[in-house]
C-alpha positions in Angstrom: -0.1 0.0 -0.1 1.7 3.2 -1.4 2.4 5.6 1.8 -0.1 8.2 1.1 -2.7 6.1 1.0 -4.5 6.5 4.3 -7.4 4.5 5.5 -10.0 5.6 7.5 -12.7 4.2 9.5 -16.1 5.8 10.6 -18.3 4.7 13.0 -21.7 5.6 13.8 -24.1 5.9 17.0 -26.3 3.6 17.8 -26.7 3.2 22.1 -26.5 -0.9 22.2 -25.5 -1.6 19.2 -21.6 -0.4 19.7 -21.2 -3.9 20.9 -22.0 -5.1 17.5 -19.3 -2.7 16.3 -16.9 -4.1 18.7 -17.9 -7.7 17.1 -16.5 -6.6 13.6 -13.7 -4.5 14.3 -12.3 -7.7 16.1 -12.7 -9.6 13.1 -10.9 -6.9 10.9 -8.3 -6.5 13.9 -7.5 -10.1 13.6 -7.3 -9.9 9.6 -4.5 -7.3 10.1 -6.7 -4.2 8.9 -5.6 -1.0 10.9 -6.8 2.5 10.4 -5.0 5.9 10.3 -7.8 7.8 10.6 -11.0 7.4 13.3 -13.9 9.3 13.3 -17.2 8.6 15.1 -20.3 9.9 16.7 -22.2 9.0 20.2 -21.0 5.1 21.2 -18.8 5.8 17.8 -17.0 8.1 19.2 -16.2 6.1 22.4 -15.0 3.2 20.6 -13.0 5.0 18.1 -11.2 6.5 21.3 -9.9 3.4 22.3 -8.8 2.5 18.5 -7.3 6.0 18.5 -5.1 4.9 21.9 -4.4 1.6 20.1 -5.9 -0.5 22.5 -6.7 -3.9 21.2 -10.2 -4.5 20.5 -10.4 -7.5 22.6 -9.2 -5.0 25.6 -11.6 -2.6 24.7 -14.4 -5.5 24.9 -12.9 -6.1 28.1 -12.9 -2.7 30.0 -16.0 -1.9 28.7 -17.8 -5.0 30.0 -16.9 -2.7 33.2 -19.4 -0.1 32.1 -22.8 -0.9 33.0 -26.2 0.8 31.8 -26.9 2.0 35.3 -23.3 3.7 35.4 -25.1 6.0 32.5 -28.6 6.4 34.3 -28.2 8.4 37.1 -31.2 10.8 37.5 -30.9 14.2 37.7 -33.7 17.0 37.7 -31.0 19.6 36.7 -29.7 20.5 32.8 -32.7 20.0 31.3 -31.8 16.4 31.2 -32.9 13.3 32.2 -29.4 11.7 33.3 -26.3 12.9 35.0 -23.5 10.8 33.2 -20.8 12.1 35.6 -20.3 8.8 36.8 -19.9 6.7 34.0 -17.6 9.4 32.8 -15.2 8.9 36.1 -15.0 5.2 34.8 -14.2 6.4 31.7 -11.2 8.2 33.1 -9.8 5.0 34.6 -10.7 3.2 31.5 -8.2 5.5 29.6 -5.6 5.6 32.2 -6.3 9.3 33.1 -7.0 12.6 30.8 -5.8 13.0 27.5 -5.4 15.7 24.6 -6.5 14.9 20.8 -2.9 15.7 20.5 -1.6 12.4 22.7 -2.9 9.9 21.0 -1.3 7.7 18.6 -3.7 8.1 15.8 -5.7 11.0 14.2 -8.9 11.2 15.8 -12.1 12.9 15.7 -15.8 13.0 16.8 -18.9 15.3 15.7 -20.8 17.6 18.2 -23.5 20.1 17.9 -23.9 23.4 19.5 -27.5 23.6 20.8 -26.7 27.5 20.5 -26.6 28.2 17.3 -27.4 24.6 15.6 -23.9 24.4 13.9 -21.9 21.2 13.4 -18.8 21.0 15.4 -15.8 18.7 14.2 -13.7 18.1 17.9 -9.9 17.1 17.3 -8.5 19.2 19.5 -7.9 19.4 23.3 -9.3 17.5 25.7 -10.9 14.2 24.4 -12.8 12.8 27.0 -14.9 15.7 27.2 -15.1 15.8 23.3 -16.5 12.1 24.0 -18.6 12.8 26.3 -19.7 16.0 24.3 -20.9 13.3 21.1 -22.9 11.1 23.4 -24.9 13.6 25.1 -28.0 12.9 23.7 -30.6 15.6 24.4 -33.3 15.5 26.9 -31.5 12.2 27.9 -27.7 13.9 28.7 -27.0 17.3 29.6 -24.7 19.4 26.8 -21.6 19.6 27.5 -19.7 22.7 27.9 -16.7 23.5 25.7 -14.6 26.5 24.6 -17.5 28.2 25.3 -20.2 26.1 23.7 -22.8 24.1 24.8 -22.3 20.6 22.9 -24.6 17.9 22.4 -25.0 14.0 20.2 -23.2 14.5 16.8 -25.8 12.2 15.4 -28.4 15.0 15.1 -26.3 16.5 12.2 -23.9 13.7 10.8 -25.1 10.6 11.9 -21.9 8.8 10.2 -19.0 11.3 9.1 -17.4 9.9 6.3 -16.9 13.8 5.1 -14.9 14.4 8.5 -12.5 11.3 7.9 -11.8 12.2 4.3 -11.0 16.1 5.5 -8.4 14.8 7.6 -7.2 13.2 4.5 -8.6 9.3 4.3 -8.6 8.6 0.6 -10.0 5.2 1.7 -12.8 5.0 4.1 -14.8 2.1 6.0 -18.0 2.7 7.8 -19.4 0.6 10.0 -23.7 2.0 10.7 -25.4 0.6 13.1 -27.1 3.8 14.7 -30.6 2.2 12.8 -30.4 -1.4 14.4 -32.6 -0.4 17.1 -36.4 -0.3 16.2 -39.0 0.7 18.9 -42.6 0.0 18.7 -44.7 1.3 21.3 -47.4 -0.3 20.4 -49.0 -2.3 23.3 -46.4 -1.2 25.8 -48.1 0.3 28.9 -47.1 0.5 32.6 -48.7 -1.6 35.4 -51.5 -0.5 37.4 -49.1 0.3 40.4 -47.0 2.2 38.2 -49.5 3.9 37.0 -51.4 5.2 39.8 -48.2 6.4 41.4 -47.0 8.6 38.3 -50.5 10.3 38.5 -50.4 10.7 42.1 -47.1 11.7 43.2 -45.5 15.0 44.1 -41.9 13.3 44.2 -40.2 14.2 41.0 -37.5 11.3 41.8 -40.5 8.7 42.0 -42.3 10.3 39.2 -39.0 10.8 36.3 -38.0 7.1 37.5 -41.3 5.3 36.3 -41.6 7.3 33.5 -37.9 7.1 32.2 -38.2 4.4 29.6 -41.2 6.4 27.8 -39.7 9.6 27.8 -36.2 8.1 26.8 -37.7 6.2 24.1 -39.8 8.9 22.7 -36.3 11.3 22.7 -34.1 8.1 21.0 -37.0 7.2 18.4 -37.1 11.1 16.9 -33.5 11.1 17.1 -33.2 8.0 15.2 -35.7 9.2 12.7 -33.8 12.5 11.8 -30.5 10.7 11.9 -31.6 8.2 9.4 -32.9 11.1 7.0 -29.9 13.3 7.3 -27.5 10.1 6.8 -29.2 9.4 3.4 -28.5 12.5 2.2 -25.2 12.5 3.4 -24.0 9.4 1.9 -25.3 10.4 -1.6 -22.5 13.1 -1.2 -20.0 11.4 0.7 -20.6 7.6 0.1 -17.8 5.4 1.9 -15.3 3.3 0.0 -17.2 0.2 1.7 -20.6 0.7 4.1 -21.0 -2.3 6.6 -24.3 -2.0 7.9 -25.4 -4.0 11.0 -28.7 -4.7 12.0 -29.7 -6.5 15.8 -31.5 -9.8 15.1 -33.1 -9.6 18.7 -35.3 -7.0 17.5 -35.1 -5.6 20.9 -37.7 -2.4 20.9 -36.4 -0.7 24.1 -33.3 0.8 24.6 -33.5 0.8 28.3 -34.0 -3.4 27.9 -31.7 -5.6 29.7 -28.1 -5.2 29.4 -26.4 -8.6 30.6 -23.0 -10.2 29.5 -25.3 -12.9 27.7 -27.1 -9.9 25.6 -24.0 -8.3 24.9 -22.0 -11.6 24.0 -24.8 -12.1 21.0 -24.3 -8.4 19.5 -20.7 -9.2 19.6 -21.1 -12.5 17.7 -23.9 -10.3 15.5 -21.2 -7.9 14.6 -18.3 -10.9 13.9 -20.4 -12.4 11.5 -21.3 -9.7 9.5 -17.9 -8.5 9.3 -16.6 -12.1 8.4 -19.1 -12.1 5.5 -18.0 -9.0 4.0 -14.4 -9.3 4.3 -13.8 -10.1 1.0 -15.7 -6.9 -0.6 -13.7 -4.8 2.6 -10.5 -6.3 1.3 -11.1 -5.6 -1.9 -12.2 -1.8 -1.5 -8.6 -1.4 0.7 -6.9 -2.8 -2.1 -8.6 -0.7 -4.8 
């Protein structure tokens, strides 16, 4: 491969679908496929950070297993959001071995966020990397915006769910994109609270209990709106900036709730799905890299 040829990896968001991305990446790593430039949004930004830090995928999986959904679901009544992710972020600092800047990473890396004041897309590739990753994972209404350099930033998937254009602008001549943001399909039909929950929500004056019982419905509503908008934007973006190869992942378990149980068994299934998808596409991926 000529020295001037740079291979870029582009990772979408997708909440729990990030486990499928890890499975796919594990196969690519085992095949000796590496990347010079990495871009991502939301959970793809978190995974991308591990790769940019040259942590083997198997170790990223092992360390990520220490993160639980409950780490991200500490209820807050401030900042116009449902959950406070600060506990999860403190665990991520240990995951990284301390605070780092983008400039300290062995590989070129960027994440995408959105300025909620101006509505502008913001590419983050300088300064404190952990805060940038927190920003790209901050789904509006679910997590509070992150203040960085005078901007209030939220999940970049709002405007750029699959930032192939960012990888190209950073010098990538070949791009492999792994898309998982469409994996979660939410269906509200037939879902309801039990009678006890309904009576408590209707009668309680305690905001904590109210939020606790309503959180599933609120989070899923926000997520589904976010996903629908993102899919529309993604289609338009891909027309203008198609990756060299696009690996689209889907969840065969058909989970219909972003807050459903996230067990080790469930994670292992999703990793296996990602591995199978990457394995079946290996010849095409290698051909894209060769060409």
